[in-house]
N, C-alpha and C positions, 0 to 999 in steps of 0.2 A: 505495499500497499503505501508506503513512505518514498518507495524507487516509483511509481505509477504517479504521484502528486508531484514529484521533482520534474519528471519529465514532461508532464501537461505543462507546468511553469516555465517551461525552458523554450518549449515550443511556443507558446505564447508571446516572451519576449522577441526571438526572432521573427516571428511573424511581424511583429509590430514594427521591427525596424526594419524588415522588407518593404513592408507599407510604405514607410515614412519616406523612402527614398526619393520622392516627386519634391518634398519639401526641402532639399539638401543639394540643390543643384549650383546654389553660388554660396559665397561667403557668407551674407546676410542670413540664409536660409539653414546654412549648417551650424553656424557658431549660434543663432538667437533665433532661431524657428520665423524668421521673417517679421519679427517685433509684433506678431499676430497672437500672443501665448495666452488663453484668458486666464482668468482667477484660479479654479480651480488646479489646473493643470502647474500653474506657476507655482500657488501655495504648496502643493504636495509636493513638487521639485526645490522647493526652498526646504521644505522640512526634512524630505526624505537626503537631502544631500547635507543635511545639519545632522543628523541622526544616524550613525553605522555601528557596525560590531561593537567600535573602539568605546562608546557608548553603553550598550547592552550588556557585553561582556565584562568589559575593562574596568570603565568609570564605575559604572552601576554596582561593580564587586567590589572595586577598591573604596569608594569613598560610603555606601552601604555598611560595608563593614568598620571603617572608619568613624561614622557618626551616626551608625543607628538609624531609627526613622527621618532625622533632620537632615538627613542627604537628600530627602523630597524636596528641601528648598532649592536645589540646584537645577532640578527639573522645573519647577516655578519659574524660578529667572530665567530660565532657557525662554519659557512662553512670554512673559511680560516683557524683559528688557532684549533678549536674543531673536523674539519675532514682533511682536507688537510694537514695541520701540523705535525699533529697526525697520517695519515696514513704514510706520507713522512719518520719522524724520529723516530716513532716505529713499523711501521709495518714489515718491513723487518727482523730488528735485533730480535723484540718478536718471530715472527715466527720458524725464524732459532735457537735460544737459547732455546726457551720452548721445542721444538721437539729434540735438544739435550740432556737437561734434563729430556726429557718424562714427562714433567710437563702439568698438564693439568687445573692448579687452579693458582690465584696469590699468596697464602699461600706457594704453593707446590714449586712455581717458588724462592720464597727467600731461602727456605729450603733447596733447593740443592745447589742454586747460594753460598750459603755461609755453607753451610754444619752445619745448624743449625736448631735443632727440635724447640727451644725455637721461632726462628722468625718466623717459621711456625706455632705455636700457637699462637702466639700475633698476627700475619696477620689473622688468621681465626678468631681470639676473637672481633677484630676490625669489621671485614666484618658481622657476626652477629650480634652484637649490634647495626651497623648502618644501614645494608640494610633492617633490617625487618621494621622498620618506616618508611623509603624512600618506602615501599613496599605499605604501607598502604596509604600514602597520593597520589596512583594513581588513588584511587576511586573517592578521595573529588571533582576533576573536572568534575565527570561525573554525580553529583546528581541534580544539577540545569536543567543541559539539559535534561535529562532522565525525571527531573519532568515538563518540558517547552514542552517537544514534547509527551509525553505518558501520562502524568499525574498519574505517579504511583509512589508507595514510593521506597525511596531511598535505603531501605534494599533489596529491589528483585533485585535492580539494581546491588548491591554490591554481594547477593547469584548468579546471573545469569552469570556475568563476572569470578567469582572465578570459581565456577563448569566448565564453557567451557575450561578456561585455562589449569586448573589442568586437565583435558580430554586429550586436544592434546600433551601438556607437557608431561604428564605420557606414553602416547602410542607412542609417537613418538622420543621424546628425542630432541636434539639439530637440527637433520633434519628438523624433523615438524614445530620447530619454525622458521628455517630459511626460509622455504617455506612459510608459514604463514606469517612472517614480509615481505616477498616479496609482497604478495596480499594485503596485509595491507599497505605496503608502497606506491602500487600503488593505493588505494583507498585515501589515503592521500595526494600525488600529484596533482590527478584530484580533489579531493573534495574541498582543499583547493583554488586552481585557482578558482573554481566555486564561493564558498562563499567569496571569495574576491571580486571578478565582481562584483557579486549580491547586496552586502552592499554598495559598492561605486555607483553602478546605482541606488539604492533606494536616496543618498545623491547627484545626478544629475553628475554623473560620477568623474575620480580623479581630475582635476582640480578644479571643484565645490567644492568637498570635501575638496580638501588642502586649497582653498579660505575660505571656511566655519572655519576648523581649526586653520585658520590664525586669524581669529574674535574670538576668544575663549581668554579670560581673566579671571584668577584666582589671586586676588589679595592676598589669602595666598600663592603663590607659587612665582609670580613676578609681578612688575609693568611693563613688558617689552612685546611691543606688540608684537604677531605675534610669541610668542616665543615657543608656541607647534606644530608651523608647520617648525621650523628652523633646519639649518642641525646638532647640538649638544645637542637642548633643553635648558628645565633652569637648569639641576645640570650635567655637563658634567661629574664632577670629581666621583659622586654617579654611574653614566652612564658606567663610564669605570669599576669600582668595577663589577658590573653587567657583562659586555664582559667578563671580565677576569675568574670569577669562572664560569660561565657557559660555557665558551669555552677551555680554560684552565684544566680546573677541571675534564674535561673527562678523562685525561692524566693518570688520577691515580684511576679510579674509575673501580674496577674489572671485573664487568659487560661489561662494553665497552673494556677492553685491552683483555678480553677472545676471542673479537669474531677474533683477529690477529693469536690466535691459531690455528684455525681452517682451515685459508683459504687454498686451495688450493697448489700453487706457486707463484715463485716471478712475474711471469706474468701476474698473478689473481692480484696479488696486486696493480700492476701499473693500471690496469683496473679500479679495486675498489677502488684506491683514486680519479680520475675524478669522479666515478660514488657518491660517499657518498658525494664529493664537493657539485656536482650540487643538489643532494638532499637534504640536508643541507640547503643551499641557497633558495631553493624553499618553503622546509617545514617551516622551522627556521624563516627566511626572512620572509616569509609571514604571518605566525603567528604573528610577533611582529609589521610586516607592518600594519597590520588588526588590531591589538591592539592598533596603534598608533592614529586611527580615533576616540579611546571610545569617546571622551569629546564630539563628536557632537550627542553623545544620551545622553549628562547629564541630559535634563527635564525628562528623564525616569530613572536615577539612583541615588541612593542615596548613596554613599559609606559608609558614617556614621552608617549606618541601617542595609546594606546587605554584607558589604565589597567588596574588588575589584574582588571576584570571580562574580559578577555578572554582571562585565561589559561586557564581550564576550557573553555570554547567553540572555542579553538585547538588544545585537546587531542584535544578528541572529533570537530573535524572532517574528521579521515582514517578514521573507524569507516565501518561498511557503514550503507547506508540505511536497513537492519532497525535496526540498533543505537541509529541516530539519531534514530527516529522513537522507539522505547524512550525515551531520554532527554529526548527532550522531554515525553514523558508523564510520566516520572520526576518534572521540575522541576515540569511544570504540576500533578503532584497535590502534590508537596511546596508548591508555592505557592498552592493553592486550599485546601487544608485548612487551613493557617495563615491564609487570609483569612477562611473561614467562621467560625474561633473568634475572629478578632478584631473580625469584625463582631457576631457574637453577644455577645460580651463589651460591646460599645460599648453595642450595644439597648439590652439589659437595664439596663444601669448607669444610661443617662438614663431609661430609662422609671421604673423599680420604684424608684430611690433621688431622680430629681430631679423630674422631672414628676408622677407620682404624690403623692409626699409634700407638695409645695408650691405645686402649681398647677391639678390636675386631683386633689383628694383622694377624691372618691365615683368613682373610675375602675373600672367592673368589670372581671372576668377576662378578659373577651370583649375589650373595648375596650384591656386592656392588651396583648394576644396582637396585635391589630391595630395597635396603635401601636408594636409591635417590631419587626413585619414591615416597615410603612412605613420605619422608621429603619434597617432593614437596607440599604433601597436607597438612602438618603440616603447611609449613610456608606460604601455599594460605590460610589456616586456621587462623593464628594468624592474618597476616594483615588484614584479613576479621570481625576481631572480634574486633581487634583496631579501625578500619574505622567506626566498628556501633558503637562502645564505645562512639567515639566522636560524630557520629550522633546523639544518643540518650541524651546525657549527655552534660553538658557546660565544659569540659575538654579541655582545652587547651595545657596541657603538652605536647600531642603526635604529634599536629601539630608543636611545637617549634622544636620537636626532630628532626620530619621529615625536616624541613627548617635546620636544623644543617647539617645531614647526610652527604648530599653532600660535603660541607667544612671539614668535619671529616675523612671522606675517601679520598679526593684528597688532605687534608693536612699531611695526614698518608703517604700515598703511594706512591703519583706523584715523588717526588724528588730521594727516595731512587731506584724504577723500574726504571725511565729515566738513572740515573747514573750508575744504573747495567748493564744497557745494553751497556754502551759505555765506562765506566772507570774502570779499572784494580785496581785503590787504595781505592776505598769504602770499608769502614769496617762495621764489624757487629754491633758493636757500633752506628755507624753513623745512620744505619738502626735504631736501638731501639730509638733513639733519635728521630729522623723524627716521627715515629710511637709515642711517648709517647706525643711528643709536639702536634701536629695536632690534636689527638683526644683527649688530655687533655684540651687543649685550646677552644675548642667546646663544650665539656662538660660544661665547668666553663662558658662559654657566655650563657649556658641555666638558670644555678641558679644564677650569679653573674652579669647578664649584666649590670645594672645599675650601676656598679662601673666601668666598663670598660670605655676606654675614648670615648667620643662621637661618633667618627669618628668610632671606630670599634663594637660599640655596634648591630648594623645590623649584622645578620647571615651571611649575604652577605659578606660583608666588612670583617666581622672576617675571613669567609674562604678563601678569597683572601689573607690575612697576614698569614693566616696557611700554603698556598702551597708555597707563595715566601718564606717564614722564612724558609722552607724546603730546599729549593735549596740553602741556605747558611748555614745553619746546617749539611747538610750531608758533606760538603768537609771540612767547619773546625773544624768537631768533627775527620773526618777520618786523619786529619792532624796530630792529638795529640792522636790518639789512637792505638792499636796494629795493625801493619799492617795485612793484610790475608796471607796465604799461597799462596806462589808462587805457587807450583805446582798444587795448587787449580786454584787459579784463570787462568791459563794459559789453564787448563782444560776446564773451564769455556766459552776462547775466543777462542777456535781453532777450532770450529764450524764456525767462519767466515772465516777462512784461509785454510780449506783444499785444499791439492793439488790433483790436478785430471789428470790425464793420457790422451791426446789424441793422435790419428794417426796423423803422421807427413804429411803435403800437398806438401811441395816441397823435394826433395833428391838432389838436386845441389846448391850450394853456387853459389856467385857471380864471 
């Protein structure tokens, strides 16, 4: 039954990819779906790109174990800050200004906004360096689940996921990704609700599970009784850093922001805001809520030996075969949707912002689309090889770099992108300062972590510092550096103030 369900699921994904070939004949169609994607598809594409196996297996298990039921705050933060506020503050302005510049990627936006090839190249390099290892991380959460459900080698899982994602992305581009994300999002919504209900019922229901969690005591963490069932958990400050990185960080991630480029119109943005927020509340809130009960299974889990990634799979191992099949498809859906989003962002950035402008300047539309399809294969292959290397050896460097990538991207891009949409005074030098500070700080965190103050040795806490520092660095540097050309700025912002002539509805005055 599990194999039949998987085969049907894979067939649907590939069928949609082939169906959407007609939308992927030029750059605008392949990268942005012709800027005509509706609210439901865009909202689900945003949500499914947001939440992958990293969240469901890794973060939910790790933070649920550390903070108990209070880890649910991370999911609430993802819904309110990472979805609702992101759509309200970034959605419309991103859509309008990127169309004004005819930009399809974040580096292209910076290049046009400041008329700077240097910024465009710099942003491209940062994205290329940090998106690839982040892509490799998506495979990690699947290894234990596939082993538990099918008893097959993790290598088979990596290859299978990579090949299927490559087929539908190459065939149908962004539109195929968006439609498949919608289907995958539906699976994630209903699957997660069913899994949470089953796990709680296995412990006697919600109240019994909560009471059991209140009885858990870990002297290594705290002596306070009932702390893992409390409102803020044993470590509210570090929990706040988790909420900030996983929520505010999305504002600066290229693969997330790019969803706003493609949405159809302003009415779709309003609807998409609500849909995306509800989706995040159910999926992310549900993941962390589920992980918060992980310590109820502490008799079956050895964190020292197997790590935090073993928490959620252990919680699910006692479910019925049908529910386990649903979990595998749920996590596979979450990972494939994020993988497709990341490789689309990487291939379009490298083609449009790097190769086309600096090496193959007369590249036709057809050649650009072909090159992006080739690069999708290259990026998926690289990430697969990195995941296999990490699996087959004891190399931990790749895993560390994956953890740092989110902080580096958000730290580098969040502040300059946000301010550039709203403020006319932002300077090119300020963007460079944020680019360099965010990315270099996170790289230093990899190699010299022990030299950092204890509070920011964690990549999560360090990433939050990089983001918040950028919000100060950009206005501060802009204050003391050469002001942008007035005409250039006015041209950028006139897209928000276009005058429209309408028919007069009344001809007589009072």
